[in-house]
C-alpha positions in Angstrom: 106.6 145.6 161.7 104.3 142.6 162.0 100.5 142.7 162.1 98.4 139.8 163.5 94.8 140.2 162.7 92.2 138.1 164.5 88.5 138.0 164.8 88.0 141.7 164.1 89.7 141.6 160.7 86.4 142.4 158.8 85.8 145.5 160.9 89.4 146.6 160.3 89.0 146.2 156.6 85.7 148.1 156.6 87.3 151.0 158.5 90.5 151.0 156.5 89.7 149.7 153.0 93.2 150.8 151.8 96.0 149.7 154.1 99.6 150.4 153.0 102.3 148.6 154.9 105.7 147.1 154.3 105.1 144.5 157.0 104.1 140.8 156.8 100.4 140.4 157.6 99.0 137.4 159.4 95.3 136.6 159.6 94.6 134.1 162.3 92.3 133.3 165.3 95.3 132.5 167.4 98.7 134.1 168.3 101.9 132.9 166.7 104.9 134.0 164.7 104.3 135.5 161.3 106.1 133.7 158.4 108.7 136.2 157.3 108.8 134.9 153.8 105.2 135.7 153.2 103.3 138.9 152.4 100.1 137.4 153.7 100.0 134.6 156.2 96.7 132.8 156.8 96.4 130.3 159.6 93.6 128.3 161.4 94.3 127.5 165.0 92.0 124.5 164.9 93.2 123.4 161.5 89.7 123.1 160.2 89.3 126.3 158.2 90.2 127.0 154.6 90.8 130.0 152.3 87.8 130.8 150.2 88.6 132.5 146.9 86.4 134.9 145.1 83.7 133.0 143.2 82.6 134.5 139.9 80.9 133.4 136.7 83.4 133.7 133.8 81.9 134.1 130.3 84.8 132.9 128.2 88.6 132.3 128.5 89.3 135.3 126.2 86.8 137.6 127.9 87.8 139.4 131.1 84.1 139.7 132.2 82.8 140.0 134.8 86.1 141.8 135.6 86.7 145.1 133.7 90.0 143.9 132.2 92.5 141.1 132.1 95.1 141.4 134.9 98.1 139.1 135.0 98.2 137.1 138.2 94.5 137.4 139.0 93.1 134.2 140.5 89.4 133.3 140.8 87.1 130.3 141.2 84.8 130.1 138.2 81.3 128.8 138.8 80.0 128.8 135.2 80.0 126.6 132.2 80.1 129.0 129.3 81.7 130.1 126.0 82.5 128.1 122.9 85.6 126.0 122.1 88.4 126.8 122.2 87.5 129.6 124.7 84.9 127.7 126.7 85.2 127.6 130.5 84.1 125.1 133.1 83.9 125.3 136.9 87.3 125.4 138.5 90.3 127.5 139.6 91.5 130.0 136.9 94.4 132.4 136.7 94.8 135.3 134.3 98.0 135.6 132.2 97.2 139.2 131.2 95.3 138.3 128.0 93.0 135.4 128.9 91.8 133.0 131.7 93.7 129.7 132.1 92.3 126.8 134.1 94.7 125.4 136.7 94.7 121.7 136.4 97.1 119.3 138.0 97.6 115.6 137.5 100.0 113.9 139.8 101.5 110.8 138.1 100.8 107.5 139.7 103.2 104.5 140.0 103.1 102.6 136.7 101.9 105.5 134.5 103.5 105.5 131.1 104.4 108.4 128.9 106.3 109.2 125.7 108.9 111.9 125.7 111.9 113.4 123.9 114.0 113.2 127.1 116.9 110.8 126.8 117.3 109.9 130.5 115.4 109.4 133.8 113.9 112.5 135.2 111.5 113.6 138.0 110.6 110.0 139.0 110.2 108.9 135.4 112.4 106.0 134.3 113.4 105.0 130.8 112.0 101.6 129.7 115.2 100.2 128.3 115.2 96.7 129.8 117.6 97.6 132.6 118.0 95.4 135.7 115.6 96.5 138.5 118.5 96.0 141.0 120.2 99.1 139.5 117.3 101.4 140.7 117.2 103.2 144.0 115.5 101.4 146.9 112.0 103.1 146.6 111.7 102.9 142.8 113.0 99.3 143.0 110.2 98.3 145.4 107.5 100.0 143.2 108.8 98.2 140.1 108.6 94.9 142.0 105.0 95.7 143.1 104.1 96.1 139.4 105.5 92.7 138.7 109.0 93.7 137.4 111.3 92.1 139.9 114.2 91.3 137.5 114.2 93.8 134.6 112.1 96.7 133.5 110.4 96.1 130.1 112.4 97.2 127.1 110.3 99.5 124.9 113.1 100.0 122.3 111.7 99.9 118.7 108.2 98.8 120.0 104.7 100.1 119.9 102.4 100.0 122.9 99.5 97.5 122.8 96.5 97.2 125.1 96.2 93.9 127.0 93.9 91.2 125.6 92.9 89.7 128.9 95.4 86.9 129.3 98.3 89.1 128.1 100.9 89.9 130.8 101.7 93.7 130.9 105.3 94.4 130.1 105.7 91.3 127.8 107.4 91.9 124.5 105.7 90.3 121.4 105.1 90.8 117.7 107.5 91.6 114.9 108.4 94.3 112.4 107.9 92.2 109.3 106.2 89.1 107.9 106.9 86.6 105.0 104.1 85.3 102.8 103.8 81.5 102.4 101.7 79.6 99.9 99.0 79.2 102.5 98.6 83.0 102.5 97.9 83.2 98.8 94.4 82.9 97.1 93.3 79.3 96.4 94.3 78.7 92.8 96.6 76.3 90.9 99.8 77.4 89.1 100.0 74.4 86.7 97.6 72.9 84.1 97.1 71.8 80.5 96.1 73.5 77.3 92.8 72.8 75.5 92.9 69.9 72.9 93.4 71.3 69.4 92.0 68.5 67.2 93.4 66.9 64.0 96.1 69.1 62.4 99.5 68.9 60.7 102.8 70.8 60.8 104.8 71.7 57.6 108.5 72.1 57.6 111.3 72.5 55.0 113.4 69.4 54.4 117.1 69.2 53.2 117.7 70.6 49.7 117.2 68.1 46.7 119.1 68.1 43.5 116.9 68.1 40.3 118.2 67.6 36.7 116.8 69.8 34.0 117.4 69.9 30.2 118.1 73.2 28.4 116.5 73.5 24.9 119.0 72.9 22.1 121.4 71.2 24.4 121.3 67.6 25.3 123.5 68.2 28.4 121.3 68.4 31.6 121.9 71.1 34.1 121.7 70.3 37.8 119.6 72.7 39.9 119.1 72.6 43.7 115.6 73.1 45.2 114.0 72.7 48.6 111.2 70.3 49.1 108.3 70.8 51.6 107.5 67.9 53.8 104.4 67.4 55.8 104.3 65.6 59.2 101.7 63.1 60.0 98.4 64.1 61.5 98.6 63.9 65.2 95.0 64.0 66.2 93.7 65.4 69.5 96.5 66.1 72.0 97.4 68.3 74.9 100.4 70.5 75.9 101.6 70.5 79.5 102.5 73.8 81.2 104.7 74.3 84.2 105.6 77.4 86.3 108.5 78.0 88.6 107.8 79.4 92.1 110.1 82.3 91.6 110.6 85.1 94.2 113.1 85.2 97.0 110.8 85.1 100.1 111.8 88.7 101.0 109.9 89.8 104.2 107.3 92.5 104.0 108.0 95.5 106.3 105.2 96.4 108.7 106.6 99.6 110.1 104.6 102.7 109.0 105.8 106.3 108.9 106.6 107.3 112.4 108.3 109.8 114.8 110.8 108.5 117.3 110.3 109.1 121.1 111.4 107.4 124.3 109.0 105.6 126.6 109.1 106.2 130.4 107.4 104.6 133.4 106.7 106.5 136.6 108.3 104.9 139.7 108.8 108.1 141.8 111.9 108.9 143.8 
């Protein structure tokens, strides 16, 4: 059984507040077939009427009020800004999951949007930025890529961080590096070589080669030869300096710039 309710729908609902039927119901100000896949079919003949949901002032996402209790599947339009984070609510369309109110928000991706993800392949209009040739894309995504300035290849985001443009930068251009090497110009301004302070007049003592000395033992006219060392003093050198030198050392090993990170893939939205 099909029911088509027109201009007197309000009167019918007032007379029969509870209406049990297994039929599809159509509410319209014109005749026409009822959509058999729907339980309730709303239609405006002139195409200039909308469906106005119940407007209520919610108090908080975790509070059913002004309803008596949470009911899964309940949909309302909230008119209030109330509650405290993380249970605050703002004006908009909400549905109830049986335990709390959840705001219904949608964001349709636009051509050129970028996202990070753990997916490994293209999906739902999102294309992996892996440097592939634009000619390998389907017709529509290829045209959108060209409109963004990528007529030959998509950018390759492999092992790269995203950087905001600095004005003259061209979006999609790869730049930078993962490491750098210090040169002397990067070091503080000081000298690695120099001279010691002058030490003044001084001498150095050293032990010369052994010298044989004859000695006479009492009661015996035969001399005995003994060997002894003789200390010798160098000449005074006066004021002088000592020159020092240093080797450059090191191996010019590059410094790694990559901080701790988590790996994702980067995708661009080009649609289907």
